[in-house]
N, C-alpha and C positions, 0 to 999 in steps of 0.2 A: 654700536662699536663692537667690532669682532674681537673676542678674547683670544689671546694666543698663549698656550701653555707649552713650554719647552720640556720635552722628555727625551730620554735616550731612545734609540730605535727599538720598536717593540719586538718581542720574540726572544727566544733563547735557543741557541744553536746546539744541537746534540753533538758531542764529540764522538770519536771512534769508540767501539765497544769496550776496549780495555785501555785505561790510563795507567801509567806508572804511578805508584803510590806517591812519589814526590810531587808529581804534577798535580794530582788531586789535592794534596795537602796545600800546595801553593794557591790553588783556586779557591779553596775554602777560606784561607787566610785573607785573600783579597776581598771576598764577598763579606766576610764577617766584619771587616774594618770599614764598611761603607755605611754604617749607621742604620741598618735595618731596612734596606731596600734602595739605597742611593746608587748602588752600582749594579753591574750586570750579574746575571745568575745563569750559569750553564747547566746543562743536563748532566747527571751523575754518570760515573763510569759503571760498567757492568758489575753485578754483584754475584757472589757465589751462592750456590744452593745450600740449604741447611743440611747438616750431616744426617746420614741415614738413621742414626740413633734417635734423632728428634723428629723423624718423619711423622710420628703420630700426632704432633701438634698441628692445629689448624693453620693452613697456609694463607687463608684470606686475610687481607688487611682491610681496615675500615676507617673512614673519616667522615664525620657528619657535622655540618654547621648547624648549630641549634639556635643561634641568634646572630643577626647581621645588620648593623645600622649603616654600614658603608655600601655594600653591594659587591660581593665576591662571586666569581663564576664557579660552577660546579667542577670538581676535579674528576677526570676520567681515568687517571692512572695514579697508583700509590706505590711508593718505594721507600725502603729503609736501607741505607748504605752506611758502612762503617769504614773508617780510615784511622790513621795514627792520630788524627786530631779529634776524633769522636764519632758520634752517630748523628746522621741527618735523616729526618723523617719528612718526606715530601708528598704533597698533594699536587698533581700536575694535570695539564691538558696534553695528552700524548697517547699514541697507540702502543708504544714500547720504549725501552730504554735507549734505543738507537734512533728514535724518531727525529729527523732533522728539524722538525718544528716543535720539539719538546719545550713546553712553557710551564714554569712553576707557578702555582697559584698561591700556596702558602708553605711554610717550612718551619720545622722545629729542629734546632741544633742543640745537641747535648755534648758538653765538653768531655774530652777523653779522661777517663778515670773518675768522673763525677760520682759522688756518693749520693745517689738518688734513693730516698726512703719512701716506700709505698705509703699511701694514706697521709702524706705530708704535703702541706700547701706551701708553694714557693711564690715569691713576689716577682712580677715581671717589670717592676720599676725600681726606684732607689729605696733603700731602707728595708727592714724586715729580713726575713729568710730568703735571700735573693737566689733566684733560679741560676744554677751553674750552666747557663746556655743562653739561647735567644730564640724568640719567635718572630718570624719575618712574614710579610705579606707582599706578594708581587702581582697577583691577579692576572697572571698570564703575560705580563709585560716585563721588559728587561729592568725597568725602574719606574716606580710610581710615586716615589717620595713619601711613602707611607712609613711611619716610624712608631714602633711600639713604645709607649711611654708609661704604661701601668697595667694593672690587672694582676691575675694570679694563674698558676698552673698547678694541677694536682695529679699525681700518678697513682693509679690503683694497682699496677704491677710494673716491675722493671727488671730487665735482665739484659746484659750486654753481650751474651754469647749468641752465636748464630742459632736462629730458631726461637730464642726467648721472646716473650711478649713484652711490649712496651705500650701500656694502656693508660688512659686518663682523660682529663678534660682541661680546658683553659677558658678564661674570659679575659681577653686582651683589650686594652684601651689603645686605640691607634690614632695618631695625629696625622692629618692630611697636609703635607707640605705644599700641595698645589693650591691650597686655599689661603689667600692672604689673611683671612680672619683666624687661621689656625684651628679650624674645626676638628673635633675629635669624635670618634665613633667606637662602639663596643662590638667586638666580634667574638663569639663564643663557639666552641666546637668540642666534640668528643673524638677520641682517636684510639686505635688499637692496631699496632703494627707487630709483625714478626721480624726480628732483627735479621738483616741480610736477606731480604726478600723483596720481590716486586711483581706486580700483576695489574691488569686492567680492573677497573671498577665494574662489577657485573650485578645486575643489568646496567648498561651504560646510562648515566643520567642525561636528561635533556639539557641542552645548552640554554641557559636563561637569556643570554644575549641574542641568540637566534630567535627565541620565542618573543622577544621584545621588538623585533624589526617591524612587524605590522603596526604596532602602536606608535613607534617612532615615525613611520611614514604618515600615519593618519593625524597625529597630534603635534608633531615637532618639526618635521622636515620643511614645512612652508616658511618657517621663521628662523630656523637654526641650521648650523652645519655641525658635523660630528667627525672630527679627526680625519683619518683616511677613509672612513666609511661613507661620509657624505660631505663633499666639498662643492656642491653644485650651486649653493646660494651665495652670490657675491655680497660681501659685507655683513653676512649673518653672524650672530654671536655663536661661538663654537662651544658645544656642550661637552667636549672631551674631558674626561676625568672629573666631571661635576655631578656624578650620580648622587652623591650624598646630599646635595642641595635640594633634591626633589622632596625630601622630607618636609622642608619649610614651604616650598612652592605650592604644594597641594594640600597642606594642612590648613591654609588660610581660607576664609570664606568671604566673598566668592572665590572659587578656585582660580588658579592661574589662567588668565585669558579665557575664562569661562569653561575651561576644560576640567572634567572630573575623571579621575582614574580609579580603578579598583585597586585593592591592596596588592593583588597579583601583578597587575600591569605596572604599578609603581616599583615593585621589587625587581621585576625583569628589566625595566627601563634603567634602573640604577646600575645594573650589571652591564648593560649595553654601553651606557655612557662611560663607565669606569674602565671598560676594556678596549676602548677605541681612542 
């Protein structure tokens, strides 16, 4: 029986280079109200360059996933934007801020005026010292029904002025709304952004989804379909957004359908399935 998972149309459309502040604020309100990934996410407006007085600060931004039970794609572009509603730190798949195919992978929203204290741990769930903001996961799609339900985030440095560093790490517990069983996964990452800055990740990371395509063709395509990527098998079960389930399928002995995957093949396949 072929599984059907309904999602919003994939992709995020990049707007013109400059939004009016009011429009950007409205967009952020709409997204923030969608429960951590339930609604569309558009590319940010252009950001201003840091003042000359702060030009001695490093311009490079960094974002590194340190643990991923779900299967997130590598970001190729990083941006930190500020509006009247707060600061948004994005890891995205894009060539620039005006890329028409700009797709957000993950996002950290910090509320305007938030009193972030360095070396302080904040809760990403209910109770405790609750983070004055949100951590979202889109994985390059407009909506993946991923919802952050727990975990923590810690800042090693924080400044809200242009050029200030916002650095730290998080370990987020994410619930997969596409899974009837309500499976949850942990995604951990470290980050270091300069406020009001944006640039490509260099050197550009390899796409894990592209790397997984030969494995999918060799081990999966004969029995399964995969969203818009592979619709050729009539009646085949669709693996779209089911990457997290590979953890169980290939941990059993004997392996699924006699197939054995390496750890690298499994990680890459999870990303391919979750991004299609």
